[in-house]
Structure formats: C-alpha cells, structure tokens
C-alpha positions in Angstrom: 15.3 77.5 -10.3 13.8 79.2 -13.3 15.1 77.9 -16.5 13.9 77.5 -20.1 14.3 74.3 -22.1 15.4 76.3 -25.2 18.4 77.7 -23.4 19.4 74.7 -21.3 22.3 72.7 -22.9 22.8 69.0 -22.6 26.2 69.7 -21.1 24.7 71.6 -18.2 21.9 69.1 -17.7 24.3 66.2 -17.4 26.5 68.2 -15.1 23.5 69.0 -12.8 22.4 65.4 -12.7 25.9 64.2 -11.7 26.5 66.9 -9.1 23.1 66.5 -7.4 24.4 63.0 -6.5 27.9 64.1 -5.5 29.3 63.2 -2.1 32.5 64.7 -0.9 35.4 62.5 0.3 34.5 63.4 3.9 30.9 62.4 3.3 31.9 59.2 1.7 34.3 58.4 4.5 31.6 58.9 7.1 29.0 57.3 5.0 26.8 60.3 5.7 24.2 61.7 3.4 25.1 65.0 1.7 23.0 68.0 2.5 21.8 68.1 -1.1 20.8 64.5 -1.4 17.1 64.5 -0.6 14.3 62.4 -2.0 13.0 65.2 -4.1 16.4 65.9 -5.7 17.0 62.2 -6.5 13.5 61.9 -8.0 14.2 65.0 -10.0 17.4 63.5 -11.4 15.8 60.2 -12.2 13.1 61.9 -14.3 15.8 63.9 -16.2 13.7 67.0 -16.0 15.7 70.1 -15.1 13.1 72.6 -16.2 10.4 72.1 -13.6 9.6 75.3 -11.7 9.5 73.6 -8.4 10.9 74.5 -5.0 12.2 71.0 -4.7 14.7 71.7 -7.5 16.7 73.9 -5.2 19.2 72.3 -2.8 18.4 73.2 0.8 20.5 72.2 3.7 18.8 71.5 7.1 18.4 74.7 9.2 21.1 75.3 11.7 21.9 77.7 14.5 23.3 81.0 13.7 27.1 80.8 13.5 29.0 84.1 13.2 32.2 82.3 12.2 30.6 80.8 9.1 30.4 82.0 5.6 29.3 80.7 2.2 30.4 81.5 -1.4 28.6 80.8 -4.6 30.5 79.0 -7.4 28.1 79.9 -10.2 28.8 78.0 -13.5 27.4 78.8 -16.9 28.2 77.7 -20.5 30.0 80.3 -22.6 28.9 79.7 -26.2 31.6 81.9 -27.7 34.4 79.9 -26.1 32.5 76.6 -25.9 33.5 76.1 -22.3 32.2 76.3 -18.7 32.8 79.6 -16.9 32.5 80.8 -13.3 31.4 84.2 -12.1 34.1 86.1 -10.1 34.4 89.5 -8.6 37.2 92.0 -7.8 36.5 93.4 -4.3 36.3 97.1 -3.8 39.6 98.8 -3.1 37.8 100.7 -0.2 37.1 97.6 1.8 39.0 97.1 5.1 39.7 93.4 4.5 41.0 91.7 1.3 40.5 95.0 -0.7 41.1 94.7 -4.4 41.3 90.9 -4.3 39.5 88.5 -6.6 36.7 86.6 -4.8 33.7 84.4 -5.3 30.3 86.1 -4.6 29.6 85.4 -0.9 30.0 86.4 2.7 29.3 85.8 6.3 26.2 84.0 7.5 23.5 86.3 8.8 21.0 85.4 11.6 18.1 85.2 9.2 19.8 82.7 6.9 18.3 79.3 7.0 21.3 77.5 5.6 24.5 77.9 3.6 22.6 77.9 0.3 20.6 80.9 1.4 23.7 82.7 2.6 25.5 82.2 -0.8 22.4 83.1 -2.9 21.6 86.2 -0.7 25.2 87.5 -0.9 25.4 86.9 -4.7 22.2 88.9 -5.1 23.4 91.7 -2.9 26.9 91.9 -4.4 26.3 91.4 -8.2 22.5 91.4 -8.7 22.2 87.7 -9.5 18.6 86.6 -9.1 18.5 83.5 -6.8 15.6 82.1 -8.9 17.9 81.9 -12.0 20.4 79.7 -10.2 20.0 75.9 -9.8 22.0 74.9 -6.8 23.4 71.4 -7.3 26.0 70.8 -4.6 27.2 72.0 -1.2 30.9 71.1 -0.6 32.7 70.6 2.7 33.8 73.8 4.3 37.3 75.4 4.0 38.5 76.8 7.4 40.6 80.0 7.2 43.5 80.7 9.5 41.1 83.0 11.5 38.7 80.1 12.2 35.9 81.1 9.7 34.4 78.0 7.9 33.7 79.0 4.3 31.2 76.7 2.5 31.3 76.5 -1.3 27.9 76.2 -2.9 27.8 75.1 -6.5 25.1 76.6 -8.7 24.3 76.4 -12.4 23.1 79.4 -14.4 21.4 77.8 -17.4 20.6 81.0 -19.2 23.4 83.6 -19.0 21.2 86.1 -20.7 19.0 86.3 -17.6 21.9 87.6 -15.6 22.1 91.4 -15.7 25.3 92.2 -13.6 24.8 95.0 -11.2 27.9 95.5 -9.0 27.4 96.8 -5.5 29.9 99.6 -5.6 30.5 99.4 -1.8 31.8 95.9 -2.1 32.5 95.1 -5.7 34.8 96.9 -8.2 34.4 94.5 -11.1 32.6 91.4 -12.3 34.2 89.0 -14.7 34.0 85.4 -15.9 36.9 82.9 -15.9 37.0 79.4 -17.6 36.6 76.8 -14.8 39.0 74.3 -16.4 42.0 76.8 -16.1 42.2 75.8 -12.4 43.3 72.4 -13.4 46.0 73.5 -15.8 49.6 74.5 -15.2 49.4 77.5 -17.6 49.5 81.0 -16.2 49.9 79.5 -12.8 52.5 80.0 -10.1 52.8 79.1 -6.4 54.6 80.0 -3.3 55.5 77.6 -0.4 54.6 78.6 3.1 54.6 76.9 6.4 52.1 76.7 9.2 52.7 74.9 12.5 55.6 73.0 11.0 53.6 71.9 7.9 54.5 73.2 4.5 51.8 74.1 2.0 51.4 75.8 -1.4 49.4 78.9 -2.2 48.4 79.0 -5.9 48.2 82.1 -8.1 46.4 82.1 -11.5 46.8 85.0 -13.9 43.8 85.8 -16.1 43.2 88.5 -18.7 39.8 89.5 -20.1 38.5 92.6 -21.8 41.8 94.4 -21.3 41.8 93.8 -17.6 44.2 91.5 -15.7 43.3 89.6 -12.6 45.2 87.4 -10.1 43.2 84.7 -8.5 44.9 83.2 -5.5 44.7 81.8 -1.9 41.4 80.5 -0.7 39.5 81.5 -3.8 42.0 79.6 -6.0 41.9 76.6 -3.6 38.1 76.4 -3.8 38.1 76.7 -7.6 40.8 74.0 -7.9 38.5 71.7 -5.9 35.4 72.6 -7.8 37.1 72.1 -11.2 38.4 68.7 -10.0 34.8 67.7 -9.1 33.3 69.1 -12.3 35.8 67.6 -14.7 36.5 64.5 -12.6 40.3 64.7 -12.8 43.2 65.9 -10.7 45.1 69.2 -11.5 48.2 69.0 -13.6 50.3 70.3 -10.7 50.9 69.5 -7.1 48.2 71.0 -4.8 49.6 70.6 -1.2 46.7 72.2 0.6 47.1 74.0 3.9 46.2 71.7 6.8 44.2 74.4 8.5 41.8 74.4 5.5 40.8 71.0 6.8 38.7 68.5 4.8 40.0 65.9 2.4 39.7 66.8 -1.2 42.3 64.4 -2.6 39.6 63.0 -4.9 40.2 59.8 -6.9 38.5 59.6 -10.3 
C-alpha cells in the first residue's frame, strides 16, 4: 500500500483500523482467525501508522490450491470530498461479453493458477479491468464467500484507496464499458431501491435492485453485486439495512450481523 499522509483522512484511517480486526459471523461462530488477522497487521493497527510502505500492510491470505470454481471481487472504497461520503468503484460490463453483458459489477473475476490467494486475484483483476494500481490499494478485510447458483465461490476483498487522485481509470474495452463511483451508504437505504421475490428449492428470497444516476448515465445495481454491497455497507457503517434482506440460501454464509 502506497499512501501519503497529506491525503489520508482520519475517516479512512479509522475505518482501516477497524476492518483489519473484523471477523465475519462465520469466523466468530467457529472461533477461527480471519485470513487478514496476522501479527503484522495487528501491530500495524496498534501503532496507528497507516502510511508505512511495508509489505506487511497488505492483507495476504494463506496460499491455496488452484480452484477453477473460485472468484474474487475488489470492493475498493475511497472518500469523495465533493459529496463528503464514502464511495465504491463499480463497472458496467461490456455489452459484447457472453455472460452478464451490460450488467453492473465490482472489479474482479475467476481465480487463475498463478494467483497466491483471493487478495491477489481481486487486485490483479482490478488492474486488468480498470487500471487500478495494486500498490495504491490498502486491503483491509476478506469476507466469507458468496456461492452462486452455478457453484462459483465469490470472495469479496475490501480495499481502501486513500488518494483517489492516484487512480487513473483505464477501462479494458474488451471487458468494461464504463467505470463509475457509487455512495456505499446507499446500499443501506430504502431510496431508489426495489426488489423481487424468487424461490429456490422451496425457499423464498429477495433480489434487490438499486437505481443510481451519475454524469447523465443511469445504472441498475442488482443481484450478487447488490448483495455483496449491502453486506459491505453493513460492515462499514455497523448497522442493518432499512429494508428486509432475505438472502438466497445458496449464497451460503451468515451475514445477519448484530451491531
């Protein structure tokens, strides 16, 4: 992580310190140690120094065997000075893609054989898709995976971009049609939101749809991407959404956080 003390806000510092110590409900239930809770990270938080250019400042999960049915996405958060809020980087997928064309997504993709862990997958994919330099992102948390109906485990990796000016967006035209930034807190609000009830193996669940407009462009954020962002927003803001979530059982995991 490469950050500058003149551009790192107290809000982002405090958030990083808290998320580095975060344990998901599943990790709490099993009393296991989160993949991002290592000695160096804890020492780093205790010293309250988020500006050290040290490899220990990056979250790194233990190496694992290559799993073709695994993917990781980067939830990259930064502070928007104009709106005085936290924003997340999102993309609109190319209309030419065979799967999920034209849909809004988080930067990310399938694990490749050379990836050491989920963090590397998320950072690599973000660099390839939108030109985000991995060194400018401070990874602070790795959440439990969301399993799609097709059996792919999607792991959300939370990173902080301290200096937005260091990000020069370059969309990979083969994969990305547009790059935009949405306020993270909107995924806890009932405004500009709708849902549809579906059923899977006798279990009813809700898919959430969030409408967002920016720079004369309109986007609909829904399904798994919306589900991940609802979860991340709940963790970041430490409160439940203002609406019923009713997650699909096939996503697995337990994100009914109590704050």
